[in-house]
Backbone as a chain_set.jsonl record, in Angstrom:
{"seq": "MNIDEQCAYYHCENEAEFIDELADFVCCECMEREVKQGSATYEDFESIGEKL", "coords": {"N": [[152.103, 90.277, -99.08], [150.408, 92.976, -100.514], [148.545, 95.766, -99.796], [146.789, 98.125, -101.439], [144.937, 100.436, -100.762], [142.636, 103.127, -100.993], [142.047, 105.995, -98.966], [139.025, 106.116, -97.115], [137.692, 108.416, -96.463], [135.727, 111.218, -97.388], [136.559, 113.146, -100.204], [139.284, 112.675, -99.878], [142.308, 111.575, -101.162], [144.442, 110.118, -100.409], [146.668, 107.346, -99.757], [145.567, 104.627, -97.846], [146.508, 103.846, -94.489], [145.668, 102.799, -92.168], [143.086, 100.984, -90.388], [139.896, 101.749, -89.342], [137.562, 101.722, -86.52], [135.198, 101.026, -87.733], [135.911, 99.415, -89.744], [136.809, 100.728, -91.988], [139.12, 101.912, -94.425], [141.736, 104.148, -93.714], [143.711, 107.098, -94.034], [146.792, 108.401, -92.624], [146.66, 111.165, -92.115], [143.86, 111.713, -91.997], [143.182, 110.06, -89.868], [144.583, 111.301, -87.758], [143.18, 113.743, -87.7], [140.62, 112.852, -86.953], [141.163, 111.938, -84.358], [142.007, 114.28, -83.072], [139.899, 116.129, -83.523], [137.54, 114.748, -83.396], [135.703, 112.088, -81.789], [137.271, 109.902, -81.644], [139.944, 107.647, -80.615], [143.45, 106.836, -80.563], [143.567, 104.126, -80.191], [141.396, 103.184, -81.521], [142.129, 102.669, -84.076], [143.823, 100.53, -86.342], [146.888, 99.511, -87.617], [147.392, 98.872, -91.055], [149.511, 97.257, -91.728], [149.694, 95.55, -89.532], [147.678, 93.802, -90.031], [148.544, 92.172, -92.017]], "CA": [[150.833, 90.797, -99.556], [150.419, 94.429, -100.557], [147.208, 96.332, -99.862], [146.806, 99.498, -101.922], [143.585, 100.955, -100.607], [142.52, 104.569, -100.857], [141.342, 106.428, -97.766], [137.578, 106.118, -97.287], [137.127, 109.718, -96.136], [135.25, 112.007, -98.52], [137.509, 114.087, -100.803], [140.664, 112.332, -99.563], [142.861, 110.673, -102.169], [145.663, 109.523, -99.868], [146.686, 105.898, -99.557], [145.209, 104.26, -96.474], [147.535, 103.219, -93.668], [145.028, 102.269, -90.973], [141.696, 100.538, -90.452], [139.224, 102.305, -88.166], [136.667, 100.809, -85.788], [134.118, 100.619, -88.626], [136.589, 98.617, -90.775], [137.107, 101.561, -93.149], [140.531, 102.231, -94.622], [141.941, 105.55, -93.377], [145.102, 107.556, -94.113], [147.334, 108.946, -91.381], [146.152, 112.531, -91.948], [142.463, 111.655, -91.56], [143.186, 109.466, -88.536], [144.989, 112.357, -86.826], [142.079, 114.695, -87.602], [139.561, 112.224, -86.163], [141.583, 111.881, -82.957], [142.085, 115.647, -82.533], [138.65, 116.876, -83.649], [136.389, 113.865, -83.212], [135.624, 111.331, -80.536], [138.107, 108.704, -81.79], [141.234, 107.573, -79.939], [144.403, 106.069, -81.37], [143.271, 102.7, -80.024], [140.315, 102.843, -82.448], [142.729, 102.436, -85.391], [144.798, 99.457, -86.425], [147.745, 99.639, -88.791], [147.177, 97.859, -92.083], [150.651, 96.348, -91.628], [149.409, 94.566, -88.499], [146.703, 92.856, -90.564], [149.177, 91.306, -93.019]], "C": [[150.872, 92.324, -99.46], [148.986, 94.922, -100.707], [147.336, 97.788, -100.272], [145.381, 100.023, -101.913], [143.64, 102.469, -100.469], [141.732, 104.876, -99.587], [139.85, 106.546, -98.054], [136.937, 107.479, -97.011], [136.838, 110.524, -97.393], [136.291, 113.044, -98.932], [138.963, 113.808, -100.44], [141.149, 111.317, -100.591], [144.152, 110.028, -101.706], [145.531, 108.011, -99.769], [146.406, 105.592, -98.09], [146.363, 103.558, -95.778], [146.946, 102.517, -92.45], [143.626, 101.78, -91.291], [141.027, 101.045, -89.181], [138.26, 101.296, -87.552], [135.482, 100.341, -86.621], [134.636, 99.795, -89.805], [136.768, 99.382, -92.078], [138.606, 101.806, -93.218], [140.712, 103.738, -94.47], [143.42, 105.901, -93.503], [145.518, 108.168, -92.772], [146.766, 110.337, -91.092], [144.715, 112.541, -91.424], [142.344, 111.036, -90.174], [143.533, 110.535, -87.501], [143.865, 113.368, -86.623], [140.939, 114.126, -86.758], [139.902, 112.188, -84.675], [141.539, 113.281, -82.333], [140.738, 116.353, -82.515], [137.406, 116.042, -83.376], [136.428, 113.153, -81.871], [136.49, 110.07, -80.572], [139.372, 108.805, -80.928], [142.161, 106.76, -80.829], [144.128, 104.57, -81.287], [142.151, 102.232, -80.953], [140.831, 102.482, -83.839], [143.772, 101.337, -85.307], [145.599, 99.628, -87.709], [147.441, 98.525, -89.785], [148.291, 96.83, -92.036], [150.46, 95.267, -90.583], [148.454, 93.494, -88.985], [147.352, 91.854, -91.513], [149.885, 90.149, -92.391]], "O": [[151.312, 92.885, -98.456], [148.291, 94.536, -101.647], [147.918, 98.595, -99.548], [144.709, 100.046, -102.944], [144.581, 103.019, -99.896], [140.857, 104.108, -99.187], [139.457, 107.023, -99.118], [135.755, 107.671, -97.298], [137.618, 110.509, -98.345], [136.84, 113.743, -98.081], [139.813, 114.664, -100.688], [140.477, 110.319, -100.855], [144.883, 109.453, -102.512], [144.427, 107.47, -99.705], [146.958, 106.239, -97.2], [147.097, 102.781, -96.388], [147.627, 101.74, -91.78], [143.054, 102.118, -92.327], [141.518, 100.809, -88.077], [138.158, 100.158, -88.012], [134.824, 99.364, -86.263], [133.896, 99.512, -90.747], [136.869, 98.781, -93.148], [139.278, 101.895, -92.191], [139.94, 104.518, -95.027], [144.284, 105.109, -93.13], [144.681, 108.417, -91.904], [146.431, 110.646, -89.949], [144.395, 113.298, -90.508], [141.491, 111.446, -89.386], [142.852, 110.659, -86.482], [143.621, 113.804, -85.498], [140.358, 114.838, -85.939], [139.029, 112.384, -83.83], [141.087, 113.445, -81.2], [140.456, 117.105, -81.582], [136.329, 116.593, -83.148], [137.113, 113.581, -80.942], [136.451, 109.262, -79.644], [139.809, 109.897, -80.563], [141.707, 106.073, -81.744], [144.43, 103.831, -82.225], [141.97, 101.031, -81.154], [140.059, 102.038, -84.689], [144.507, 101.23, -84.325], [145.026, 99.866, -88.773], [147.256, 97.372, -89.397], [148.048, 95.648, -92.279], [151.006, 94.173, -90.724], [148.412, 92.398, -88.427], [146.777, 90.801, -91.787], [150.469, 89.326, -93.096]]}, "num_chains": 1, "name": "protein.A"}
């Protein structure tokens, strides 16, 4: 199964690689930004590959 989802973050057109705690699809770049600048931790994200 192949999931080709676009990142849910505003103005981001990258392909999603993770699912966040709100079940939104997120790319690696946006995930890193959320961890570094926001209140998220890496444990809040799950790889899409783990869902398949």
